N, C-alpha and C positions, 0 to 999 in steps of 0.2 A: 508505632507501627511494627509489625512482626518482622524479624530479621530476614526470614525467608522471602517475604514480599519485597524488602529492600534489595535483596540479591536479584530477584526477578526484574525489578525496575532498573537496576544497574545493567543487567543483561539487555534490557531494551535499548539503553544508550549504546552498548557495544554493537548491537545489531545495526543501529543507525550508522555508527562509525564505519563499519564494514561496508555498508551500502555506499557511503560517501567516498570511501577509499577506492573500491574496485568496481563500483557502478552496478553491483548485483551480487547474488549469493547469500547476503546476510539474512534475507527474508526467510531462507530455508531453515534457519535456526529458530524462528518465532514459535513454531508449534512445539518443538522439544522444550523450549523455555517455559512456555505456558503449561505444558503437561507435566514435566518432571520437577520444575521448581515452584511453580505457583499452584500445582495440583488441580488444573482444570481438566474437565472431561475432554477426551480427544476430539469428539465431533464438535463440541462448542469451541475448542481451541482452534480448529480449522476455520471456523466462522470468524473468530476474533482476528486470526492471522490475515484473512482477506481484507478486513478493515485497516489493519496496521500496514500491510503491504501496499494497499491501494492508496492510503493517505501519504505514506512516505515517498512512494513512487511519483505521485502527483506533484509533491513539493520539489522532488529531484528533477522532474521533467521541465519545470519552469526555466531553470538555468539553460537547458538545451533549446527551449523555445526562443529565448532572448537571443541566442547565438544562431538562430535559424537552422538548427541541427535536428529538426523534426520534419519527417515527410508525411504530411497529413493524408495524402491519397493512399499511400501504402498502409498507413495505420488503419484507415477505413476498411480497406480490402481485407486485411488480416483480422480486424477486430469484430466485424459484424458476426461471422460464424463463431468466433470465440466468445462473444457476449451471449449468444444464444445457448451455446454449450455449457458455459459456467453457470448461467442462471438456472437452466433446466436440471443441471446436476445437483446444485444446492437445494433446489425447490423440491425435486421429486426423487432423484437417484439416491442421494445420501440417506433420506428418511426411509427409503424402501429397502435398504440393506438390513437383513434380519440380525437381531441381537446375537443369535447363535448361528454362525455361518457353517462350520463343519468341524469334525474331529480329526486331529492329526496324531494318531496313536492315542496316547493318554492325554494329550493336550487339546482342550476345547478352544477352538479359534473363534473368539467373539468379534463383534463389530468393531470394538475399540482396538483390539489386537490387530485385526485385518487392516484397519486404516493406518495404524502406526507402522506396520511392516511394509505396506505399500509406500508409505512416506519414506521409510528408510531406503527402499529401492530407488526412489527418485533422488534422494540425497546422494546415494552411491553413484548414480549416473552424473549428477551435477559435479561431484568431486572429481570424477575421472575427467570430465570436460575442462575443469579448472586446472587440474594437475598437468594435463597434456597440452593445454593451450589450443588455440584455433588451428595453428599449423598451416594456415592459408594466407596468401598475400592479400593485404587490404585492397579494396576497390578504390580507385582514385576519386578524390573529392568532387571533381567536376564531371564524373561519368554519368551518363544518362540512366535513370531508373528503368529497368526492364522487368515487366511483370510476367510471372507465371501464375496467373490467377487461380486455376484449379488446384495447384499444389499449395499455394498460399492459403486458400480457403480451407483445404484438408488439414494443413498444419494448424490453422486457427481452431478448428474443431477439436483436434487432439489435445492441443495445449489447454483449451478451455475446459475440457473434461478433466484433465489432470489437476488443473488449478482448482476446480470445483470439489474434487475429492480431498486433496491434501492441504489446500489453502496457501500454497507457495506460488510466487509470482510467475515462475517459469521463464525467466529471462535467459537462462542457459539453453532453452529450447528455441526461444523467439529470436534472439540475436543471430544465431547461425542461419535461421530460416530467412531473415531479412537480408543478410549478406549474400547468401547463395541463391535464393529464389527471386528477390527483388533487386539484387545487385546494388544494394546501398553501401556506401562507404561506412566503415566501422563506427565512427563517431555519430554519424546520422542514425545508424542502426540502434545504437545504445539510447539515443534520445527518443527515437520512435518507439522502441521497446518500452521505455519507462511510461510513456503515455498510454500505450496499449495495456500494460500491466495495471496502471492506475484505474483505467476505466472498467476493464473486465473484473478486476478484484472487487471494486466497489459495487458493481452491478450484481456480482455473485453474492455479496454480503446482503444485498437486498432480499435475495431469495431465502435468507435465514431469519430475517427479522420476525416473520410470523411463525417460525418453527422453534425458535430458541428464546430463552429468557436472557436478555443482555445486561450485564453489569456495566453500564455506561461510564460510571466514575473510573473504575479500574481500567477500562478500555481506552478511555481518552487520556488518562495519565500515561499509560504505556505507550500509546501512539505518539503523544507529545514528546516524551523522552527520546523515542526513536528518531523523531524529526530533528530534535536538538543534536542527536548523534550524527545525523547526515551532514550538518553544517560543520561539526568538528572534523569529521572524516574527510570532507571536501578540502578543508584547509590543510590537513595533514598530507593529503595525496600529492601535493607539490613537493614534499620532502622525501617521499618514500618510493622506491622502485616498485611500479605497479605489477610487473610480471612476477617478481619474487614474492610479493605479498599475495598475489592471487593463487600461486602455487602452494604457498604455506597454508593459506586458508582452505584450499582444496583438501589438503591432508587432514586438517582439522575436521572438516565436514565428513570425510571418509571415516575417521575414527568415530564420530557421532553416529553415523549410519550403522556401523558394526555394533556400537553400544546399544542402540535401540533394538536391533534384531536380537541380540543376546538377551536383553532385559525382557523382551516380550515373548520370546520363544523358548527360553531355557531357564 
């Protein structure tokens, strides 16, 4: 097996470990690993990322289900518009993006460049969120869930569209929405977010099956290694300070975002 492929598979384990350690964020590294290490086309990489993110999040959500830390009603209210948005984005919007988007001086901005730069912007936003932290007091565990259905639905549409374009789970957008708009306690928001991410990512991937040629062997190996990483990360999380880890990971994601922008535009 090629050394580069081995490095890519090792990165899959690291992605899973980070998901297990901090409950999110790791999936945002999936597309850069697939594109820059394994040499996969950006559009196909976002499709693969949806499968990897969906599968790993589904496994992660089982732990929260067992602890009764998933609010299924909130998940449904958020997920339905998100499902519709992510499926339609992958099925129609992404294929409709022209190969030549526009010229920026002497630079020709292609579809692949546009997707990677947009992805880098999302990474930048995620890194800022992780570095700064929530900054708000957690909701009490026994507090009653209060719905702001219109805002939750709009947030679902926005997150679904972003997920469809870049292939990231969007947990850094979903969790604050669940805490602020549905008044869920943080632990229940994380568990509910994982279930939403799993469902909408896998549904989004279905929109790609007819549009892309899928290398199932590589995809299943990569996903399997990421799932192994989740269990490693979960066991390590008991020994490592979560806040320090999350902030450090945020800085790493920030550097990656700047790297992608510089690589694609300069």
